[in-house]
py3Dmol code that shows the C-alpha trace and the ligand (Angstrom):
import py3Dmol

protein = """\
ATOM      1  CA  MET A   1      -7.240  -3.231  -3.654  1.00  0.00           C
ATOM      2  CA  SER A   2      -5.426  -2.629  -0.428  1.00  0.00           C
ATOM      3  CA  SER A   3      -5.403   0.898   0.918  1.00  0.00           C
ATOM      4  CA  LEU A   4      -1.673   0.811   1.196  1.00  0.00           C
ATOM      5  CA  SER A   5       0.287  -0.323  -1.887  1.00  0.00           C
ATOM      6  CA  ALA A   6       3.774  -1.767  -2.013  1.00  0.00           C
ATOM      7  CA  PRO A   7       4.930   1.499  -3.664  1.00  0.00           C
ATOM      8  CA  GLN A   8       3.312   3.512  -0.736  1.00  0.00           C
ATOM      9  CA  ILE A   9       4.830   1.366   1.748  1.00  0.00           C
ATOM     10  CA  ARG A  10       8.252   1.866  -0.049  1.00  0.00           C
ATOM     11  CA  ARG A  11       8.128   5.614   0.764  1.00  0.00           C
ATOM     12  CA  ARG A  12       7.276   5.073   4.646  1.00  0.00           C
ATOM     13  CA  LYS A  13      10.776   6.024   5.800  1.00  0.00           C
ATOM     14  CA  ARG A  14      10.858   7.524   9.325  1.00  0.00           C
ATOM     15  CA  ARG A  15      13.851   9.879   8.579  1.00  0.00           C
ATOM     16  CA  GLU A  16      11.745  11.491   5.947  1.00  0.00           C
ATOM     17  CA  GLY A  17       9.030  12.126   8.384  1.00  0.00           C
ATOM     18  CA  ALA A  18       6.791   9.093   7.840  1.00  0.00           C
ATOM     19  CA  GLU A  19       4.876   7.347  10.692  1.00  0.00           C
ATOM     20  CA  PRO A  20       6.338   4.027  11.882  1.00  0.00           C
ATOM     21  CA  LEU A  21       4.739   1.098  10.007  1.00  0.00           C
ATOM     22  CA  VAL A  22       2.693  -1.339  12.117  1.00  0.00           C
ATOM     23  CA  MET A  23       2.621  -4.959  11.049  1.00  0.00           C
ATOM     24  CA  VAL A  24       0.931  -7.766  12.876  1.00  0.00           C
ATOM     25  CA  THR A  25       0.447 -11.540  11.589  1.00  0.00           C
ATOM     26  CA  ALA A  26      -2.967 -13.021  11.013  1.00  0.00           C
ATOM     27  CA  TYR A  27      -3.976 -16.328   9.765  1.00  0.00           C
ATOM     28  CA  ASP A  28      -7.754 -16.299   9.464  1.00  0.00           C
ATOM     29  CA  GLU A  29     -10.786 -14.245   8.769  1.00  0.00           C
ATOM     30  CA  PRO A  30     -11.610 -13.230  12.385  1.00  0.00           C
ATOM     31  CA  GLY A  31      -7.832 -12.550  13.164  1.00  0.00           C
ATOM     32  CA  ALA A  32      -7.573 -10.330  10.062  1.00  0.00           C
ATOM     33  CA  ARG A  33     -10.806  -8.559  10.832  1.00  0.00           C
ATOM     34  CA  TYR A  34      -9.747  -7.790  14.520  1.00  0.00           C
ATOM     35  CA  VAL A  35      -6.293  -6.443  13.495  1.00  0.00           C
ATOM     36  CA  ASP A  36      -7.504  -4.663  10.554  1.00  0.00           C
ATOM     37  CA  ALA A  37     -10.200  -2.842  12.773  1.00  0.00           C
ATOM     38  CA  ALA A  38      -7.053  -1.934  14.911  1.00  0.00           C
ATOM     39  CA  GLY A  39      -5.770   0.064  11.978  1.00  0.00           C
ATOM     40  CA  VAL A  40      -2.569  -1.722  11.343  1.00  0.00           C
ATOM     41  CA  ASP A  41      -0.796  -1.047   8.051  1.00  0.00           C
ATOM     42  CA  ILE A  42       0.192  -4.485   6.990  1.00  0.00           C
ATOM     43  CA  ILE A  43      -1.163  -7.938   7.688  1.00  0.00           C
ATOM     44  CA  LEU A  44       1.415 -10.622   7.415  1.00  0.00           C
ATOM     45  CA  VAL A  45       0.349 -14.055   6.710  1.00  0.00           C
ATOM     46  CA  GLY A  46       3.531 -15.402   8.113  1.00  0.00           C
ATOM     47  CA  ASP A  47       4.782 -18.972   7.831  1.00  0.00           C
ATOM     48  CA  SER A  48       4.881 -18.760  11.592  1.00  0.00           C
ATOM     49  CA  LEU A  49       1.559 -20.422  10.814  1.00  0.00           C
ATOM     50  CA  ALA A  50       3.523 -23.566  11.230  1.00  0.00           C
ATOM     51  CA  ASN A  51       4.478 -22.899  14.772  1.00  0.00           C
ATOM     52  CA  VAL A  52       1.663 -20.893  16.339  1.00  0.00           C
ATOM     53  CA  VAL A  53      -1.474 -22.319  14.505  1.00  0.00           C
ATOM     54  CA  LEU A  54      -0.351 -25.756  13.439  1.00  0.00           C
ATOM     55  CA  GLY A  55       1.794 -26.674  16.256  1.00  0.00           C
ATOM     56  CA  HIS A  56       4.854 -27.474  14.595  1.00  0.00           C
ATOM     57  CA  ALA A  57       8.379 -26.904  16.199  1.00  0.00           C
ATOM     58  CA  ASP A  58       9.598 -24.680  13.244  1.00  0.00           C
ATOM     59  CA  THR A  59       8.560 -23.032   9.969  1.00  0.00           C
ATOM     60  CA  LEU A  60       9.908 -25.785   7.827  1.00  0.00           C
ATOM     61  CA  HIS A  61       6.735 -27.802   7.841  1.00  0.00           C
ATOM     62  CA  VAL A  62       4.373 -25.492   5.679  1.00  0.00           C
ATOM     63  CA  SER A  63       3.541 -25.712   2.318  1.00  0.00           C
ATOM     64  CA  VAL A  64       2.452 -23.168  -0.377  1.00  0.00           C
ATOM     65  CA  ASP A  65      -1.086 -24.710  -0.341  1.00  0.00           C
ATOM     66  CA  GLU A  66      -1.354 -24.475   3.330  1.00  0.00           C
ATOM     67  CA  MET A  67      -0.266 -20.709   3.141  1.00  0.00           C
ATOM     68  CA  ALA A  68      -2.611 -20.142   0.284  1.00  0.00           C
ATOM     69  CA  HIS A  69      -5.413 -21.641   2.355  1.00  0.00           C
ATOM     70  CA  HIS A  70      -4.766 -19.151   5.128  1.00  0.00           C
ATOM     71  CA  VAL A  71      -4.082 -16.165   2.774  1.00  0.00           C
ATOM     72  CA  ARG A  72      -7.601 -16.922   1.380  1.00  0.00           C
ATOM     73  CA  ALA A  73      -9.117 -16.779   4.853  1.00  0.00           C
ATOM     74  CA  VAL A  74      -7.426 -13.447   5.690  1.00  0.00           C
ATOM     75  CA  SER A  75      -8.246 -11.965   2.333  1.00  0.00           C
ATOM     76  CA  ALA A  76     -12.027 -12.865   3.044  1.00  0.00           C
ATOM     77  CA  ALA A  77     -11.983 -10.197   5.803  1.00  0.00           C
ATOM     78  CA  SER A  78     -11.382  -7.563   3.003  1.00  0.00           C
ATOM     79  CA  PRO A  79      -8.956  -5.738   5.103  1.00  0.00           C
ATOM     80  CA  LYS A  80      -7.912  -2.215   4.435  1.00  0.00           C
ATOM     81  CA  ALA A  81      -4.327  -3.304   5.380  1.00  0.00           C
ATOM     82  CA  HIS A  82      -1.965  -4.361   2.818  1.00  0.00           C
ATOM     83  CA  ILE A  83      -1.693  -8.338   3.011  1.00  0.00           C
ATOM     84  CA  VAL A  84       1.830  -9.787   2.509  1.00  0.00           C
ATOM     85  CA  ALA A  85       2.297 -13.505   2.513  1.00  0.00           C
ATOM     86  CA  ASP A  86       5.378 -15.604   3.285  1.00  0.00           C
ATOM     87  CA  LEU A  87       6.841 -17.771   0.677  1.00  0.00           C
ATOM     88  CA  PRO A  88       7.463 -20.934   2.759  1.00  0.00           C
ATOM     89  CA  TRP A  89      10.707 -22.856   2.844  1.00  0.00           C
ATOM     90  CA  LEU A  90      11.764 -24.436  -0.309  1.00  0.00           C
ATOM     91  CA  SER A  91       8.945 -22.588  -2.668  1.00  0.00           C
ATOM     92  CA  TYR A  92      11.644 -20.215  -3.918  1.00  0.00           C
ATOM     93  CA  HIS A  93      14.961 -22.005  -3.705  1.00  0.00           C
ATOM     94  CA  LEU A  94      14.752 -24.276  -6.905  1.00  0.00           C
ATOM     95  CA  ASP A  95      14.622 -21.994  -9.973  1.00  0.00           C
ATOM     96  CA  ARG A  96      12.933 -18.878 -11.249  1.00  0.00           C
ATOM     97  CA  ALA A  97       9.782 -20.497 -12.747  1.00  0.00           C
ATOM     98  CA  ASP A  98       8.893 -22.548  -9.742  1.00  0.00           C
ATOM     99  CA  THR A  99       9.542 -19.398  -7.538  1.00  0.00           C
ATOM    100  CA  VAL A 100       7.036 -17.338  -9.658  1.00  0.00           C
ATOM    101  CA  ARG A 101       4.377 -20.072  -9.870  1.00  0.00           C
ATOM    102  CA  ASN A 102       4.410 -20.517  -5.927  1.00  0.00           C
ATOM    103  CA  ALA A 103       4.125 -16.675  -5.333  1.00  0.00           C
ATOM    104  CA  ALA A 104       1.453 -16.521  -7.974  1.00  0.00           C
ATOM    105  CA  VAL A 105      -0.565 -19.070  -5.879  1.00  0.00           C
ATOM    106  CA  LEU A 106      -0.354 -16.648  -2.820  1.00  0.00           C
ATOM    107  CA  ILE A 107      -1.091 -13.533  -4.893  1.00  0.00           C
ATOM    108  CA  ARG A 108      -4.211 -15.373  -6.353  1.00  0.00           C
ATOM    109  CA  ALA A 109      -5.350 -16.436  -2.902  1.00  0.00           C
ATOM    110  CA  GLY A 110      -5.552 -12.624  -2.091  1.00  0.00           C
ATOM    111  CA  ALA A 111      -1.835 -11.331  -1.121  1.00  0.00           C
ATOM    112  CA  HIS A 112      -0.669  -7.976  -2.232  1.00  0.00           C
ATOM    113  CA  SER A 113       2.891  -9.066  -2.016  1.00  0.00           C
ATOM    114  CA  VAL A 114       5.182 -11.964  -0.960  1.00  0.00           C
ATOM    115  CA  LYS A 115       8.039 -11.976   1.546  1.00  0.00           C
ATOM    116  CA  LEU A 116      11.045 -14.211   1.372  1.00  0.00           C
ATOM    117  CA  GLU A 117      14.092 -14.829   3.652  1.00  0.00           C
ATOM    118  CA  GLY A 118      17.781 -14.287   2.851  1.00  0.00           C
ATOM    119  CA  GLY A 119      20.058 -11.712   1.263  1.00  0.00           C
ATOM    120  CA  ARG A 120      22.458 -11.801  -1.749  1.00  0.00           C
ATOM    121  CA  VAL A 121      21.842 -15.464  -2.163  1.00  0.00           C
ATOM    122  CA  ARG A 122      18.128 -14.712  -3.039  1.00  0.00           C
ATOM    123  CA  LEU A 123      18.780 -11.951  -5.788  1.00  0.00           C
ATOM    124  CA  GLU A 124      17.939 -14.131  -8.721  1.00  0.00           C
ATOM    125  CA  MET A 125      14.589 -15.161  -7.268  1.00  0.00           C
ATOM    126  CA  VAL A 126      13.703 -11.494  -6.201  1.00  0.00           C
ATOM    127  CA  SER A 127      14.488 -10.471  -9.857  1.00  0.00           C
ATOM    128  CA  ALA A 128      12.272 -13.260 -11.164  1.00  0.00           C
ATOM    129  CA  LEU A 129       9.242 -12.329  -8.871  1.00  0.00           C
ATOM    130  CA  LEU A 130       9.707  -8.487  -9.906  1.00  0.00           C
ATOM    131  CA  ASP A 131       9.725  -9.426 -13.634  1.00  0.00           C
ATOM    132  CA  ALA A 132       6.401 -11.148 -13.049  1.00  0.00           C
ATOM    133  CA  GLU A 133       5.226  -7.891 -11.219  1.00  0.00           C
ATOM    134  CA  ILE A 134       5.098  -9.169  -7.781  1.00  0.00           C
ATOM    135  CA  PRO A 135       6.187  -6.988  -5.136  1.00  0.00           C
ATOM    136  CA  VAL A 136       8.698  -8.525  -2.708  1.00  0.00           C
ATOM    137  CA  MET A 137       9.440  -7.893   0.974  1.00  0.00           C
ATOM    138  CA  GLY A 138      12.780  -9.121   2.150  1.00  0.00           C
ATOM    139  CA  HIS A 139      13.628 -10.669   5.561  1.00  0.00           C
ATOM    140  CA  LEU A 140      17.112 -10.728   7.059  1.00  0.00           C
ATOM    141  CA  GLY A 141      18.935 -11.399  10.316  1.00  0.00           C
ATOM    142  CA  LEU A 142      17.401 -14.364  12.214  1.00  0.00           C
ATOM    143  CA  THR A 143      15.741 -15.976   9.444  1.00  0.00           C
ATOM    144  CA  PRO A 144      13.553 -18.950  10.890  1.00  0.00           C
ATOM    145  CA  GLN A 145      13.579 -20.979   7.812  1.00  0.00           C
ATOM    146  CA  SER A 146      17.437 -21.282   8.360  1.00  0.00           C
ATOM    147  CA  VAL A 147      17.113 -22.742  11.835  1.00  0.00           C
ATOM    148  CA  LEU A 148      18.761 -26.027  11.021  1.00  0.00           C
ATOM    149  CA  ALA A 149      21.764 -24.174   9.285  1.00  0.00           C
ATOM    150  CA  MET A 150      21.912 -21.699  12.077  1.00  0.00           C
ATOM    151  CA  GLY A 151      21.700 -24.596  14.732  1.00  0.00           C
ATOM    152  CA  GLY A 152      18.759 -22.981  16.524  1.00  0.00           C
ATOM    153  CA  PHE A 153      17.030 -19.730  16.783  1.00  0.00           C
ATOM    154  CA  LYS A 154      19.954 -17.557  17.591  1.00  0.00           C
ATOM    155  CA  VAL A 155      20.314 -13.776  17.663  1.00  0.00           C
ATOM    156  CA  GLN A 156      22.376 -12.807  14.541  1.00  0.00           C
ATOM    157  CA  ALA A 157      24.952 -10.229  13.528  1.00  0.00           C
ATOM    158  CA  LYS A 158      26.689 -10.158  16.923  1.00  0.00           C
ATOM    159  CA  THR A 159      30.071  -9.302  15.431  1.00  0.00           C
ATOM    160  CA  LEU A 160      31.105  -6.113  13.410  1.00  0.00           C
ATOM    161  CA  GLU A 161      31.936  -8.317  10.611  1.00  0.00           C
ATOM    162  CA  ALA A 162      28.355 -10.092  10.529  1.00  0.00           C
ATOM    163  CA  ALA A 163      26.829  -6.697  10.919  1.00  0.00           C
ATOM    164  CA  LYS A 164      28.566  -5.424   7.924  1.00  0.00           C
ATOM    165  CA  LEU A 165      27.443  -8.525   5.935  1.00  0.00           C
ATOM    166  CA  LEU A 166      23.859  -7.754   6.957  1.00  0.00           C
ATOM    167  CA  VAL A 167      24.076  -4.226   5.914  1.00  0.00           C
ATOM    168  CA  GLU A 168      25.453  -5.271   2.497  1.00  0.00           C
ATOM    169  CA  ASP A 169      22.652  -7.986   2.096  1.00  0.00           C
ATOM    170  CA  ALA A 170      20.092  -5.324   2.886  1.00  0.00           C
ATOM    171  CA  GLN A 171      21.724  -2.994   0.375  1.00  0.00           C
ATOM    172  CA  ALA A 172      21.643  -5.644  -2.304  1.00  0.00           C
ATOM    173  CA  LEU A 173      18.001  -6.394  -1.633  1.00  0.00           C
ATOM    174  CA  GLU A 174      17.188  -2.610  -1.916  1.00  0.00           C
ATOM    175  CA  ASP A 175      19.275  -2.545  -5.333  1.00  0.00           C
ATOM    176  CA  ALA A 176      17.334  -5.665  -6.551  1.00  0.00           C
ATOM    177  CA  GLY A 177      13.910  -3.817  -5.802  1.00  0.00           C
ATOM    178  CA  VAL A 178      12.379  -5.199  -2.713  1.00  0.00           C
ATOM    179  CA  PHE A 179       9.927  -2.605  -1.209  1.00  0.00           C
ATOM    180  CA  ALA A 180      10.586  -3.238   2.469  1.00  0.00           C
ATOM    181  CA  LEU A 181      12.672  -5.404   4.733  1.00  0.00           C
ATOM    182  CA  VAL A 182      11.893  -7.353   7.868  1.00  0.00           C
ATOM    183  CA  ILE A 183      14.951  -7.375  10.283  1.00  0.00           C
ATOM    184  CA  GLU A 184      14.743  -9.939  12.934  1.00  0.00           C
ATOM    185  CA  GLY A 185      16.648 -11.019  16.054  1.00  0.00           C
ATOM    186  CA  VAL A 186      19.711  -8.695  15.996  1.00  0.00           C
ATOM    187  CA  PRO A 187      20.998  -6.274  18.317  1.00  0.00           C
ATOM    188  CA  GLY A 188      19.331  -2.879  18.280  1.00  0.00           C
ATOM    189  CA  GLU A 189      22.531  -1.059  16.932  1.00  0.00           C
ATOM    190  CA  VAL A 190      22.461  -3.360  14.115  1.00  0.00           C
ATOM    191  CA  GLY A 191      18.865  -2.657  13.407  1.00  0.00           C
ATOM    192  CA  ARG A 192      19.857   1.021  13.452  1.00  0.00           C
ATOM    193  CA  ARG A 193      22.807   0.563  11.183  1.00  0.00           C
ATOM    194  CA  VAL A 194      20.807  -1.463   8.597  1.00  0.00           C
ATOM    195  CA  THR A 195      18.036   1.232   8.745  1.00  0.00           C
ATOM    196  CA  GLU A 196      20.426   3.942   8.052  1.00  0.00           C
ATOM    197  CA  ALA A 197      22.028   2.108   5.245  1.00  0.00           C
ATOM    198  CA  VAL A 198      18.776   1.760   3.066  1.00  0.00           C
ATOM    199  CA  SER A 199      16.203   3.886   1.663  1.00  0.00           C
ATOM    200  CA  ILE A 200      13.493   1.106   1.919  1.00  0.00           C
ATOM    201  CA  PRO A 201      11.642   0.881   5.200  1.00  0.00           C
ATOM    202  CA  THR A 202      12.914  -1.624   7.734  1.00  0.00           C
ATOM    203  CA  ILE A 203      10.296  -3.399   9.782  1.00  0.00           C
ATOM    204  CA  GLY A 204      11.890  -4.739  12.984  1.00  0.00           C
ATOM    205  CA  ILE A 205      11.037  -7.750  15.305  1.00  0.00           C
ATOM    206  CA  GLY A 206      13.656  -8.080  18.106  1.00  0.00           C
ATOM    207  CA  ALA A 207      15.783  -5.446  16.111  1.00  0.00           C
ATOM    208  CA  GLY A 208      15.434  -2.568  18.462  1.00  0.00           C
ATOM    209  CA  ALA A 209      13.689   0.762  18.416  1.00  0.00           C
ATOM    210  CA  ASP A 210      15.231   2.424  15.354  1.00  0.00           C
ATOM    211  CA  THR A 211      13.662   0.480  12.517  1.00  0.00           C
ATOM    212  CA  ASP A 212      10.940   2.089  10.268  1.00  0.00           C
ATOM    213  CA  GLY A 213       8.360  -0.199  11.854  1.00  0.00           C
ATOM    214  CA  GLN A 214       7.569  -2.956  14.090  1.00  0.00           C
ATOM    215  CA  VAL A 215       6.065  -6.282  13.494  1.00  0.00           C
ATOM    216  CA  LEU A 216       4.766  -8.861  16.290  1.00  0.00           C
ATOM    217  CA  VAL A 217       3.013 -12.225  16.016  1.00  0.00           C
ATOM    218  CA  PHE A 218      -0.721 -12.187  16.755  1.00  0.00           C
ATOM    219  CA  HIS A 219      -0.598 -14.952  19.418  1.00  0.00           C
ATOM    220  CA  ASP A 220       2.556 -13.383  21.155  1.00  0.00           C
ATOM    221  CA  LEU A 221       0.970  -9.913  21.428  1.00  0.00           C
ATOM    222  CA  LEU A 222      -2.298 -11.229  22.630  1.00  0.00           C
ATOM    223  CA  GLY A 223      -1.117 -13.756  25.186  1.00  0.00           C
ATOM    224  CA  MET A 224      -2.147 -16.856  23.196  1.00  0.00           C
ATOM    225  CA  SER A 225       1.203 -18.340  22.693  1.00  0.00           C
ATOM    226  CA  ALA A 226       2.295 -21.751  23.802  1.00  0.00           C
ATOM    227  CA  ARG A 227       5.859 -20.938  23.421  1.00  0.00           C
ATOM    228  CA  PRO A 228       7.671 -18.947  26.091  1.00  0.00           C
ATOM    229  CA  ALA A 229       7.780 -15.259  25.047  1.00  0.00           C
ATOM    230  CA  ALA A 230      10.962 -13.967  23.448  1.00  0.00           C
ATOM    231  CA  LYS A 231      12.704 -10.996  25.036  1.00  0.00           C
ATOM    232  CA  PHE A 232      11.274  -8.665  22.437  1.00  0.00           C
ATOM    233  CA  VAL A 233       7.714  -9.599  22.778  1.00  0.00           C
ATOM    234  CA  ARG A 234       5.334  -7.201  24.708  1.00  0.00           C
ATOM    235  CA  ARG A 235       2.104  -8.827  25.599  1.00  0.00           C
ATOM    236  CA  TYR A 236      -0.861  -6.407  25.342  1.00  0.00           C
ATOM    237  CA  ALA A 237      -3.661  -8.773  26.530  1.00  0.00           C
ATOM    238  CA  ASP A 238      -4.080 -12.260  28.049  1.00  0.00           C
ATOM    239  CA  ILE A 239      -6.580 -13.576  25.589  1.00  0.00           C
ATOM    240  CA  GLY A 240      -5.522 -17.134  26.289  1.00  0.00           C
ATOM    241  CA  SER A 241      -6.453 -17.008  29.876  1.00  0.00           C
ATOM    242  CA  ALA A 242      -9.725 -15.018  28.975  1.00  0.00           C
ATOM    243  CA  ILE A 243     -10.644 -17.900  26.476  1.00  0.00           C
ATOM    244  CA  THR A 244      -9.985 -20.728  29.125  1.00  0.00           C
ATOM    245  CA  GLU A 245     -11.925 -18.700  31.844  1.00  0.00           C
ATOM    246  CA  ALA A 246     -14.849 -18.255  29.410  1.00  0.00           C
ATOM    247  CA  VAL A 247     -14.914 -21.930  28.143  1.00  0.00           C
ATOM    248  CA  SER A 248     -14.618 -23.154  31.872  1.00  0.00           C
ATOM    249  CA  HIS A 249     -17.764 -21.104  32.796  1.00  0.00           C
ATOM    250  CA  PHE A 250     -19.692 -22.632  29.778  1.00  0.00           C
ATOM    251  CA  ALA A 251     -18.570 -26.050  30.893  1.00  0.00           C
ATOM    252  CA  ALA A 252     -19.666 -25.361  34.543  1.00  0.00           C
ATOM    253  CA  ASP A 253     -23.008 -24.083  33.381  1.00  0.00           C
ATOM    254  CA  VAL A 254     -23.776 -27.041  31.075  1.00  0.00           C
ATOM    255  CA  ARG A 255     -22.846 -29.260  34.021  1.00  0.00           C
ATOM    256  CA  SER A 256     -24.971 -27.610  36.479  1.00  0.00           C
ATOM    257  CA  GLY A 257     -28.001 -27.609  34.057  1.00  0.00           C
ATOM    258  CA  SER A 258     -28.050 -23.712  33.959  1.00  0.00           C
ATOM    259  CA  PHE A 259     -27.244 -23.562  30.330  1.00  0.00           C
ATOM    260  CA  PRO A 260     -29.429 -23.108  28.217  1.00  0.00           C
ATOM    261  CA  SER A 261     -31.883 -20.973  30.185  1.00  0.00           C
ATOM    262  CA  ILE A 262     -35.535 -20.440  29.044  1.00  0.00           C
ATOM    263  CA  ASP A 263     -34.458 -17.325  27.238  1.00  0.00           C
ATOM    264  CA  GLU A 264     -31.950 -19.329  25.168  1.00  0.00           C
ATOM    265  CA  GLN A 265     -34.283 -21.692  23.674  1.00  0.00           C
ATOM    266  CA  TYR A 266     -36.788 -21.454  20.720  1.00  0.00           C
ATOM    267  CA  PRO A 267     -40.372 -21.159  21.966  1.00  0.00           C
ATOM    268  CA  SER A 268     -42.628 -23.958  20.767  1.00  0.00           C
ATOM    269  CA  ALA A 269     -46.455 -23.942  19.703  1.00  0.00           C
ATOM    270  CA  PRO A 270     -48.623 -23.572  22.926  1.00  0.00           C
ATOM    271  CA  GLU A 271     -50.134 -27.247  22.191  1.00  0.00           C
ATOM    272  CA  LEU A 272     -46.767 -28.757  22.426  1.00  0.00           C
ATOM    273  CA  SER A 273     -46.157 -27.323  26.015  1.00  0.00           C
ATOM    274  CA  PRO A 274     -46.288 -29.976  28.860  1.00  0.00           C
TER     275      PRO A 274
END
"""
ligand_1 = """\
8
KIV
O 6.363 -15.666 9.845
C 6.272 -14.672 10.675
O 5.397 -14.469 11.439
C 7.376 -13.759 10.408
C 7.486 -12.457 11.357
C 8.433 -13.143 12.638
C 8.311 -11.490 10.801
O 8.133 -13.878 9.266
"""
view = py3Dmol.view(width=600, height=400)
view.addModel(protein, "pdb")
view.setStyle({"model": 0}, {"cartoon": {"style": "trace"}})
view.addModel(ligand_1, "xyz")
view.setStyle({"model": 1}, {"stick": {}})
view.zoomTo()
view.show()
């Protein structure tokens, strides 16, 4: 059982004195182990798996089975953090039964809840999941699974009208019973308005400083991403360069004959010595 349940996360509203929620993505056992040791509240097995791990241009190319494979790996770390898994594109768009079956695959792989993208248009599927006792996190704003419909990865809710619609979507998701809401790629003022309009916690990514928590993608915050950093990314390390440097040293040592040393070899019986 995770140390932080969906109902506990549901109560983490900053205006009620709660600490901001910290969420980071992870896609495998070592990643989950490292971020859990840092004390994050939530590990997101995001469908960003498609871009940052599998090398696709967008998140439309990842299946439920691929997601489950990575949820299983994250769960193998037995993190203290709550594990939320993304329902990938087209796994919750067809009908209620299909949606619940797909979410169940992720729950049985080790997730404690699932996340899906979209507002009022998704209410029926949110209710199907909640009927099956599966906690749901929402995701509004720049929803990467809508990249084709949006015509690219573009900041959302830049007009007053669009901001109002976003707030209404957030309220509809709250009324439907989601326990938290990711708000992505909107002006900071919109992140603030949505956060004030709902009593569930909002977790921002490129949504300003006023949300109830923040999420970053593992490879972005550690400097391991091939894609150019978005405006909202703060890079806390340059692990990518550290990896290249370490492997270059290994290659140089192999090529010069200095690896392995005598201490890095198993001793043999004396009669085998030259
Ligand atoms: O898949 C993902 O990493 C996400 C975050 C960007 C919130 O959904």
